[in-house]
VOBA-1610 file (N, C-alpha, C; in pm, whole numbers, padded with zeros to 5 digits, always signed):
BEGIN
Met+00084-00119+00000Met+00000+00000+00000Met+00088+00125+00000Ile+00034+00231-00052Ile+00101+00360-00054Ile+00098+00417+00088Pro+00210+00477+00138Pro+00215+00528+00275Pro+00096+00615+00314Ser+00055+00709+00227Ser-00057+00797+00264Ser-00187+00718+00277Leu-00203+00614+00196Leu-00322+00530+00205Leu-00320+00448+00334Val-00202+00401+00374Val-00187+00327+00500Val-00223+00418+00617Asp-00169+00542+00617Asp-00199+00637+00723Asp-00348+00670+00727Ser-00407+00690+00610Ser-00549+00722+00602Ser-00635+00608+00654Thr-00600+00484+00618Thr-00674+00366+00664Thr-00661+00351+00815Arg-00541+00371+00868Arg-00519+00361+01014Arg-00599+00468+01087Thr-00600+00592+01036Thr-00675+00700+01098Thr-00824+00668+01098Met-00876+00616+00986Met-01017+00582+00978Met-01051+00470+01077Thr-00965+00370+01090Thr-00988+00259+01183Thr-00992+00311+01326Leu-00897+00396+01364Leu-00896+00450+01500Leu-01017+00539+01525Thr-01061+00615+01424Thr-01179+00698+01440Thr-01302+00612+01466Val-01319+00504+01392Val-01431+00412+01412Val-01426+00355+01554Gln-01307+00316+01600Gln-01293+00261+01734Gln-01329+00364+01840His-01285+00489+01822His-01317+00593+01920His-01465+00625+01921Val-01529+00628+01804Val-01674+00649+01798Val-01745+00538+01875Phe-01700+00413+01854Phe-01759+00299+01925Phe-01748+00319+02075Leu-01629+00351+02123Leu-01608+00360+02267Leu-01679+00480+02329Leu-01680+00595+02262Leu-01752+00710+02316Leu-01902+00686+02317Ser-01954+00620+02212Ser-02095+00584+02211Ser-02127+00490+02326Leu-02037+00396+02350Leu-02058+00299+02457Leu-02053+00366+02594Leu-01959+00457+02616Leu-01953+00529+02745Leu-02083+00604+02772Thr-02134+00671+02671Thr-02259+00745+02687Thr-02374+00650+02717Ala-02378+00539+02645Ala-02483+00440+02667Ala-02472+00377+02805Leu-02350+00352+02851Leu-02330+00294+02984Leu-02385+00386+03091Ala-02361+00514+03078Ala-02412+00609+03178Ala-02564+00607+03180Ser-02625+00603+03063Ser-02771+00598+03057Ser-02823+00469+03117Ala-02757+00359+03090Ala-02800+00229+03142Ala-02789+00226+03293Cys-02683+00281+03348Cys-02665+00279+03493Cys-02771+00362+03562Val-02800+00479+03508Val-02901+00564+03569Val-03039+00500+03553Ser-03059+00421+03448Ser-03191+00364+03423Ser-03231+00256+03522Ile-03141+00216+03614Ile-03179+00113+03710Ile-03267+00169+03820Gly-03304+00296+03810Gly-03405+00348+03899Gly-03358+00450+04001Val-03237+00494+03994Val-03188+00593+04089Val-03192+00729+04021Pro-03268+00826+04078Pro-03267+00959+04018Pro-03125+01015+04016Glu-03089+01076+03906Glu-02951+01122+03889Glu-02906+01217+04000Asp-02997+01299+04052Asp-02962+01393+04159Asp-02926+01322+04289Asp-02976+01200+04310Asp-02952+01126+04434Asp-02824+01042+04430Ile-02756+01039+04318Ile-02636+00957+04303Ile-02513+01037+04346Glu-02435+00977+04433Glu-02307+01035+04474Glu-02196+00940+04433Lys-02082+00995+04400Lys-01964+00913+04372Lys-01898+00875+04504Ser-01835+00760+04505Ser-01762+00716+04623Ser-01637+00802+04641Asp-01607+00833+04767Asp-01482+00905+04796Asp-01387+00818+04878Thr-01413+00687+04878Thr-01331+00596+04958Thr-01263+00491+04872Ile-01227+00528+04750Ile-01162+00430+04661Ile-01022+00476+04623Ser-00940+00378+04593Ser-00806+00406+04539Ser-00782+00307+04426Trp-00693+00344+04336Trp-00663+00259+04222Trp-00526+00293+04169Val-00472+00200+04095Val-00347+00221+04022Val-00387+00233+03876Pro-00364+00349+03813Pro-00408+00367+03675Pro-00339+00269+03581Pro-00405+00234+03471Pro-00341+00149+03370Pro-00214+00217+03318Thr-00116+00136+03284Thr+00011+00188+03235Thr+00003+00221+03086Ser+00106+00286+03037Ser+00117+00320+02896Ser+00101+00193+02812Pro+00030+00199+02703Pro-00011+00315+02624Pro-00145+00377+02664Phe-00203+00336+02777Phe-00329+00396+02820Phe-00307+00540+02867Glu-00404+00626+02833Glu-00402+00767+02872Glu-00535+00801+02936Glu-00531+00882+03041Glu-00655+00924+03106Glu-00736+01014+03013Ile-00866+00996+03014Ile-00956+01083+02938Ile-01066+01132+03032Asp-01123+01247+03001Asp-01234+01301+03078Asp-01364+01258+03014Asn-01455+01207+03097Asn-01588+01173+03051Asn-01681+01176+03171Asp-01785+01257+03163Asp-01877+01273+03276Asp-01959+01147+03304Ala-01961+01052+03211Ala-02040+00931+03229Ala-01981+00837+03333Val-01852+00852+03362Val-01783+00761+03454Val-01697+00842+03551Asp-01653+00775+03660Asp-01565+00843+03755Asp-01428+00868+03693Glu-01373+00764+03633Glu-01241+00773+03567Glu-01241+00682+03445Ala-01162+00719+03344Ala-01150+00637+03223Ala-01013+00658+03160Trp-00964+00550+03097Trp-00836+00552+03028Trp-00853+00482+02894Val-00793+00540+02790Val-00803+00482+02657Val-00664+00447+02605Asn-00656+00337+02534Asn-00537+00300+02458Asn-00561+00354+02317Arg-00497+00464+02282Arg-00523+00528+02153Arg-00473+00445+02035Gln-00390+00346+02061Gln-00340+00261+01952Gln-00449+00168+01899Asn-00540+00123+01987Asn-00643+00029+01941Asn-00784+00069+01987Gly-00795+00176+02066Gly-00926+00223+02111Gly-00981+00154+02234Asn-00910+00058+02292Asn-00960-00011+02411Asn-00973+00087+02528Leu-01069+00061+02614Leu-01101+00154+02722Leu-01122+00080+02853Ile-01065+00134+02961Ile-01087+00084+03096Ile-01152+00199+03173Ser-01261+00170+03245Ser-01328+00276+03320Ser-01396+00218+03443Phe-01432+00309+03535Phe-01516+00267+03646Phe-01612+00378+03683Arg-01721+00334+03742Arg-01826+00425+03788Arg-01870+00378+03926Ser-01887+00472+04017Ser-01939+00440+04150Ser-02069+00516+04170Glu-02163+00452+04239Glu-02291+00515+04271Glu-02323+00482+04416Cys-02336+00585+04498Cys-02365+00565+04640Cys-02501+00624+04673Gly-02576+00555+04759Gly-02710+00598+04795Gly-02812+00544+04697Gly-02936+00579+04716Gly-03041+00536+04625Gly-03086+00393+04651Asn-03142+00330+04547Asn-03196+00196+04565Asn-03086+00091+04562Asp-03125-00035+04571Asp-03028-00143+04588Asp-03055-00258+04491Pro-03031-00237+04359Pro-03054-00346+04264Pro-02954-00459+04285Ser-02990-00577+04238Ser-02900-00692+04249Ser-02785-00677+04150Leu-02678-00752+04174Leu-02564-00748+04081Leu-02605-00789+03940Pro-02686-00897+03922Pro-02730-00929+03786Pro-02813-00816+03722Gln-02895-00746+03801Gln-02972-00635+03745Gln-02880-00523+03697Ile-02775-00497+03772Ile-02679-00393+03732Ile-02610-00434+03603Arg-02561-00558+03600Arg-02496-00609+03479Arg-02590-00602+03360Asp-02715-00645+03380Asp-02812-00645+03270Asp-02840-00503+03221Ser-02840-00404+03312Ser-02862-00266+03268Ser-02745-00217+03182Ile-02625-00262+03214Ile-02509-00227+03132Ile-02519-00295+02996Met-02566-00420+02996Met-02582-00493+02869Met-02678-00423+02774Leu-02775-00349+02829Leu-02871-00277+02745Leu-02804-00171+02658Ser-02680-00134+02692Ser-02609-00033+02614Ser-02560-00088+02480Leu-02566-00220+02463Leu-02524-00284+02338Leu-02645-00333+02260Asp-02640-00324+02129Asp-02741-00388+02045Asp-02705-00536+02034Gln-02806-00620+02031Gln-02787-00765+02016Gln-02688-00818+02120Ser-02699-00770+02244Ser-02604-00812+02347Ser-02624-00959+02380Glu-02513-01025+02408Glu-02513-01167+02440Glu-02415-01191+02555Leu-02463-01255+02659Leu-02380-01287+02774Leu-02296-01409+02739Glu-02164-01392+02730Glu-02075-01502+02696Glu-02037-01584+02818Ser-02014-01517+02932Ser-01979-01588+03055Ser-02010-01497+03174Ser-02031-01560+03288Ser-02058-01485+03410Ser-02024-01573+03529Ser-01959-01514+03629Ser-01924-01592+03748Ser-01928-01504+03872Asn-01965-01565+03982Asn-01962-01498+04112Asn-01825-01520+04173Leu-01773-01417+04240Leu-01643-01427+04304Leu-01638-01331+04422Glu-01533-01340+04500Glu-01511-01242+04606Glu-01413-01138+04554Tyr-01448-01012+04576Tyr-01365-00902+04529Tyr-01375-00789+04631Asn-01265-00735+04674Asn-01263-00629+04775Asn-01341-00669+04900Gly-01334-00796+04935Gly-01400-00845+05055Gly-01551-00857+05044Arg-01605-00852+04924Arg-01749-00861+04902Arg-01777-00956+04786Gly-01903-01000+04779Gly-01946-01078+04664Gly-01948-00989+04541Ala-01906-01044+04429Ala-01901-00966+04304Ala-01947-01055+04189Leu-01978-00992+04079Leu-02019-01061+03957Leu-01930-01013+03844Arg-01862-01107+03778Arg-01778-01073+03663Arg-01838-01139+03540Ser-01857-01059+03436Ser-01925-01107+03316Ser-01853-01060+03191Arg-01865-01140+03087Arg-01815-01104+02954Arg-01935-01098+02860Val-01945-00988+02787Val-02061-00961+02703Val-02012-00921+02564Lys-02085-00963+02462Lys-02054-00914+02328Lys-02181-00856+02268Gly-02163-00766+02172Gly-02276-00702+02107Gly-02226-00598+02009Phe-02312-00503+01976Phe-02279-00402+01876Phe-02317-00263+01927Val-02238-00163+01888Val-02272-00023+01907Val-02256+00042+01770Asp-02364+00100+01720Asp-02363+00160+01586Asp-02310+00064+01481Gly-02345-00064+01493Gly-02306-00164+01395Gly-02164-00216+01409Ile-02090-00168+01508Ile-01951-00211+01529Ile-01951-00319+01636Pro-01892-00438+01606Pro-01889-00545+01706Pro-01792-00512+01820Gly-01841-00531+01941Gly-01758-00502+02057Gly-01777-00604+02167Gln-01688-00598+02266Gln-01696-00686+02381Gln-01672-00604+02507Leu-01735-00647+02615Leu-01719-00585+02746Leu-01680-00692+02846Glu-01592-00655+02935Glu-01566-00734+03056Glu-01616-00643+03168Ile-01710-00693+03248Ile-01776-00611+03350Ile-01756-00676+03486Leu-01716-00598+03584Leu-01712-00646+03722Leu-01797-00550+03805Val-01899-00603+03873Val-01984-00521+03959Val-01982-00577+04100Phe-01979-00485+04197Phe-01987-00525+04337Phe-02040-00409+04419Lys-02080-00440+04542Lys-02132-00340+04634Lys-02051-00342+04761Lys-02032-00223+04817Lys-01961-00214+04944Lys-02000-00083+05012Asn-02045-00093+05136Asn-02075+00024+05219Asn-02165+00127+05149Arg-02284+00082+05109Arg-02386+00167+05045Arg-02350+00214+04905Cys-02242+00162+04847Cys-02202+00204+04713Cys-02199+00083+04619Thr-02229+00111+04494Thr-02220+00012+04388Thr-02105+00055+04297Tyr-02024-00042+04257Tyr-01908-00016+04171Tyr-01923-00097+04043Met-01901-00031+03929Met-01905-00095+03798Met-01772-00067+03730Ile-01694-00171+03710Ile-01562-00156+03647Ile-01570-00227+03513Thr-01535-00157+03406Thr-01552-00215+03273Thr-01427-00203+03187Tyr-01414-00302+03102Tyr-01313-00302+02996Tyr-01392-00313+02867Asn-01380-00214+02779Asn-01455-00208+02654Asn-01358-00214+02537Ala-01393-00293+02438Ala-01304-00303+02322Ala-01382-00339+02197Val-01334-00292+02084Val-01379-00344+01957Val-01336-00490+01956Ser-01422-00579+01911Ser-01398-00724+01925Ser-01260-00769+01879Lys-01213-00718+01767Lys-01086-00768+01714Lys-00966-00730+01801His-00984-00635+01895His-00874-00593+01983His-00897-00633+02129Phe-01001-00712+02155Phe-01039-00741+02294Phe-00926-00806+02374Ala-00861-00906+02320Ala-00759-00981+02396Ala-00633-00899+02424Glu-00609-00796+02346Glu-00483-00722+02355Glu-00456-00660+02492Asp-00557-00603+02554Asp-00535-00532+02681Asp-00607-00596+02799Leu-00658-00716+02782Leu-00724-00784+02893Leu-00629-00803+03012Pro-00499-00835+02992Pro-00408-00843+03107Pro-00392-00709+03180Val-00398-00597+03107Val-00389-00465+03170Val-00513-00442+03257Phe-00629-00483+03208Phe-00753-00471+03285Phe-00744-00555+03412Asn-00692-00676+03402Asn-00679-00761+03520Asn-00586-00699+03624Arg-00478-00635+03579Arg-00389-00565+03673Arg-00461-00447+03737Phe-00542-00377+03657Phe-00619-00266+03712Phe-00712-00316+03823Leu-00779-00428+03799Leu-00867-00485+03901Leu-00790-00517+04028Asn-00669-00567+04013Asn-00587-00600+04131Asn-00552-00477+04213Gly-00542-00360+04149Gly-00505-00238+04219Gly-00622-00151+04263Phe-00745-00193+04235Phe-00864-00115+04268Phe-00911-00153+04408Lys-00922-00055+04498Lys-00961-00081+04637Lys-01075+00012+04679Ala-01183-00047+04725Ala-01294+00029+04785Ala-01290+00003+04935Lys-01293+00110+05012Lys-01284+00095+05159Lys-01420+00105+05223
//
């Protein structure tokens, strides 16, 4: 391929990936709020600590989540959202509300585990956003009146690339 065509194709691919992830972040925020908690009653947790993902991930600002980091090389995204107060949906209900953010969502796997000293639900989901195939790894848990949703979002063809980075992020995430 001609260099300018290669650069143009790479730019278009990254743009599609970023559109996918930004659409998904917006949809995730809507899905989380749709579980029945008025937006004004939601508070973010102030008792958490984390170790940010390492390079090539970069922090990005997005009001839909507490914190988010993107790998600009492939568009993969790691984020978390905390919600304190309000009602008390079950972990499967929370996961299912996140799944609503994808078209044709399909639960690939789900398991209960202990995380941060509490029961948690970890799930892998696939589906589409604006016709782009994507996958999510979701971990949800509750602790001290707060619900935590930690997600790894990727265009399907890049999903495996940063899954180890997401697992390290989970190891460094602490809710007190």
